[in-house]
C-alpha positions as CSV (number, residue, x, y, z in Angstrom):
1,M,127.6,100.7,3.5
2,T,127.3,97.3,5.3
3,R,123.7,96.5,6.0
4,L,122.9,94.2,8.8
5,T,119.6,93.0,10.4
6,F,119.5,91.5,14.0
7,I,116.2,89.5,14.4
8,N,115.2,89.1,18.1
9,P,113.4,85.8,18.4
10,N,112.0,87.0,21.8
11,A,108.8,89.0,21.4
12,T,110.0,92.1,23.5
13,E,110.6,95.2,21.5
14,A,112.7,97.0,24.2
15,M,115.3,94.1,24.0
16,T,115.4,94.6,20.3
17,D,116.2,98.3,20.8
18,N,119.0,97.5,23.2
19,I,120.4,94.9,20.8
20,V,120.5,97.3,18.0
21,A,122.0,100.2,20.0
22,A,124.8,97.8,21.2
23,A,125.4,96.6,17.7
24,R,125.6,100.2,16.2
25,A,128.1,101.1,19.0
26,A,130.3,98.1,18.0
27,L,130.1,98.7,14.3
28,P,129.3,102.5,13.7
29,G,129.9,102.5,10.1
30,A,127.2,100.0,9.3
31,E,123.4,100.4,8.7
32,I,121.9,98.2,11.5
33,T,118.2,97.5,11.8
34,G,116.3,95.2,14.1
35,L,113.1,93.0,13.7
36,T,111.3,91.6,16.7
37,N,109.5,88.2,16.5
38,T,106.3,89.3,18.1
39,D,104.8,85.7,17.4
40,G,107.3,84.2,19.9
41,P,107.5,84.0,23.6
42,A,108.4,87.2,25.5
43,A,111.6,85.6,26.7
44,I,113.3,82.5,25.5
45,Q,114.5,80.4,28.6
46,G,115.0,76.8,27.6
47,A,114.5,74.5,24.7
48,A,110.6,74.6,24.6
49,D,110.6,78.5,24.3
50,G,113.2,78.2,21.6
51,E,111.1,75.7,19.6
52,A,108.1,78.0,19.9
53,A,109.9,80.9,18.6
54,I,111.2,79.4,15.4
55,P,108.3,79.8,13.0
56,G,108.0,83.5,13.7
57,L,111.7,83.9,13.5
58,L,111.8,82.3,10.1
59,A,108.8,84.2,9.0
60,R,110.9,87.4,9.5
61,I,113.8,86.3,7.2
62,P,112.2,87.5,4.0
63,E,111.4,90.8,5.6
64,A,115.0,91.3,6.6
65,R,116.2,90.5,3.0
66,A,113.4,92.9,1.6
67,R,114.9,95.6,3.7
68,G,118.4,95.0,2.0
69,A,120.0,93.0,4.7
70,E,123.3,91.6,3.4
71,A,123.6,89.4,6.5
72,I,121.3,88.5,9.3
73,V,122.1,88.0,13.0
74,I,119.8,85.8,15.2
75,A,120.0,87.8,18.5
76,C,119.2,85.0,20.9
77,F,122.3,83.4,22.7
78,D,120.7,80.0,22.1
79,D,121.1,80.5,18.4
80,T,117.4,79.9,18.0
81,G,116.5,78.4,14.5
82,L,120.0,79.2,13.2
83,T,120.5,76.2,10.8
84,D,116.9,76.7,9.4
85,A,117.5,80.4,8.9
86,Q,120.9,79.8,7.3
87,A,119.1,77.4,4.7
88,L,116.4,79.9,4.0
89,A,118.2,83.3,3.9
90,G,120.3,83.4,0.8
91,C,122.9,85.5,2.6
92,P,125.3,85.0,5.6
93,V,123.4,84.2,9.0
94,L,125.1,84.2,12.3
95,G,124.0,83.5,15.7
96,I,125.2,85.5,18.7
97,G,126.1,82.3,20.6
98,Q,128.1,81.0,17.6
99,A,129.8,84.3,17.0
100,S,130.9,84.5,20.6
101,Y,132.5,81.0,20.4
102,L,134.1,81.8,17.1
103,M,135.6,85.0,18.6
104,A,137.0,83.2,21.7
105,A,138.5,80.6,19.3
106,A,140.1,83.3,17.3
107,L,141.4,85.0,20.3
108,G,142.9,81.7,21.6
109,V,141.2,81.9,25.0
110,R,139.5,79.3,27.2
111,F,136.1,80.7,28.0
112,S,133.1,80.3,30.3
113,V,129.5,81.4,29.5
114,V,127.5,83.3,32.2
115,T,123.9,83.1,31.1
116,S,120.4,83.6,32.5
117,T,118.6,80.7,34.2
118,A,119.5,77.0,34.6
119,A,116.9,76.1,32.0
120,S,119.3,77.6,29.3
121,I,122.3,75.6,30.2
122,P,121.5,72.3,28.2
123,V,120.7,74.2,25.0
124,I,124.0,76.4,25.4
125,A,126.2,73.3,26.2
126,G,124.8,71.4,23.5
127,N,125.5,74.1,21.0
128,I,129.0,74.4,22.3
129,R,129.6,70.7,21.7
130,A,127.8,70.5,18.4
131,Q,129.7,73.5,16.9
132,G,133.1,72.1,18.1
133,F,134.1,74.5,20.8
134,G,133.9,71.9,23.7
135,G,137.7,71.9,24.1
136,I,138.1,75.5,25.0
137,C,134.9,75.9,27.2
138,A,135.6,75.9,30.9
139,S,131.9,76.1,32.0
140,V,128.4,77.3,31.4
141,R,127.1,79.0,34.5
142,A,123.7,80.3,35.3
143,S,123.1,83.6,37.1
144,G,119.6,82.8,38.0
145,L,118.3,85.9,36.5
146,G,115.5,86.0,34.0
147,V,116.1,87.4,30.5
148,L,113.8,90.3,31.0
149,E,115.4,91.1,34.3
150,I,118.8,91.2,32.5
151,D,117.4,93.4,29.9
152,E,116.2,95.8,32.5
153,G,119.7,96.0,33.8
154,R,119.0,97.1,37.3
155,E,122.0,97.5,39.9
156,A,121.1,94.2,41.6
157,V,121.3,92.5,38.2
158,R,124.6,94.1,37.4
159,A,126.0,93.1,40.8
160,R,124.9,89.5,40.4
161,L,126.2,89.1,36.9
162,A,129.6,90.6,38.1
163,D,129.8,88.0,40.8
164,E,129.2,85.2,38.5
165,I,131.8,86.4,36.0
166,A,134.3,86.6,38.9
167,L,133.5,83.0,39.9
168,A,134.0,81.8,36.3
169,R,137.4,83.3,36.3
170,D,138.4,82.4,39.8
171,Q,136.7,78.8,40.2
172,D,136.7,77.6,36.5
173,G,139.9,79.1,35.2
174,A,138.3,81.0,32.4
175,A,140.5,83.5,30.6
176,A,137.5,85.2,29.1
177,V,133.8,85.2,29.9
178,V,131.1,85.1,27.3
179,L,128.0,87.1,28.0
180,G,125.2,84.4,27.5
181,C,122.2,86.5,26.9
182,A,121.5,89.2,24.3
183,G,120.2,91.5,27.0
184,M,123.8,91.6,28.6
185,A,125.1,93.5,25.5
186,A,124.1,97.0,26.9
187,L,125.7,96.0,30.3
188,A,129.1,94.8,28.8
189,P,131.0,98.2,29.6
190,D,129.7,98.2,33.1
191,L,130.4,94.6,33.8
192,S,134.0,94.9,32.4
193,A,134.6,97.9,34.7
194,R,133.3,95.9,37.7
195,T,135.2,92.7,37.0
196,A,138.3,93.5,35.1
197,V,137.6,90.3,33.2
198,R,138.0,89.9,29.4
199,L,134.3,89.8,28.2
200,I,133.0,88.7,24.8
201,D,129.6,90.1,23.8
202,G,127.9,88.0,21.2
203,V,126.0,91.2,19.7
204,A,129.3,92.9,19.0
205,A,131.1,89.7,18.0
206,A,128.3,88.9,15.5
207,A,128.3,92.4,14.0
208,H,132.0,92.3,13.2
209,L,132.0,88.7,12.0
210,A,129.0,89.5,9.8
211,R,130.7,92.4,8.1
212,A,133.6,90.0,7.5
213,A,131.3,87.4,6.0
214,I,129.8,90.1,3.7
215,D,133.1,91.3,2.5
216,F,134.2,87.7,1.9
217,T,131.2,86.8,-0.2
218,T,131.3,90.1,-2.1
219,R,134.9,89.4,-3.2
220,E,133.9,85.8,-4.0
221,R,131.3,86.9,-6.4
222,E,133.7,89.4,-8.0
223,Q,136.4,86.8,-8.8
224,P,136.5,85.7,-12.4
C-alpha cells in the first residue's frame, strides 16, 4: 500500500485534518497521514511567515520517515521549505503548489491561481517563474481572505472564492484555476459546482503525483 505523509507547515491542527481528509478522498487506496508544524506560525501568509515555518517543518521530516512515509507532501501552497526538505528526506518530496503547476502542464492548460491574501502573491509568482511555468500562467489573484478564514469555509468565503475564480476565467482567460491555498482543498467540489470552471486542487494533485513518484522509484530500484 502506498504510504504518504502530508506535513502542514502551518501550526493549525484543524487544517491538517482537512488536508488529510481531502488527500484520502483523492487517493482512497493509499495510507495517508498528516503532521502539523506546531512550531510554526498559525497561518503562513507571505515570505516572512514561510521562513519562520521552515525549521519546524524540517524537524518533522525524520518523523514522517520513521512512520514509514514513502513520499512526503509539503501542504502549503507556497511550497515552504521544499528544496531543503527534498535534500533531507531520502524519498520523493512534493509541494502542493509545485504539484498544481505540474498537473496544469500535463493537462496542457493555461492556468490562474486564486490564493488568500496579497502578501502571498510575490512568493507564488516567484515559484511559478522559478519552476518554469510562467509561460502557461495567466495570473495570480488574491481573494483577500485569510488562510484560517478559508479553512473554516463559511458561505461568505465560498462565495468570494467563486467570484474570484470566475474573474480569472472571464478577465484573465484562464482555462483552469489552481486553488492556491491548502485550506481550499475541502471546498473544491463546492467551488467547482458554483463556477463550472476546471479546478486544480494541489492536495489531490500532489497525492496522485506522489504515488507516481513512488512507483517510479520502486521500479528504478528493481531494475538490474
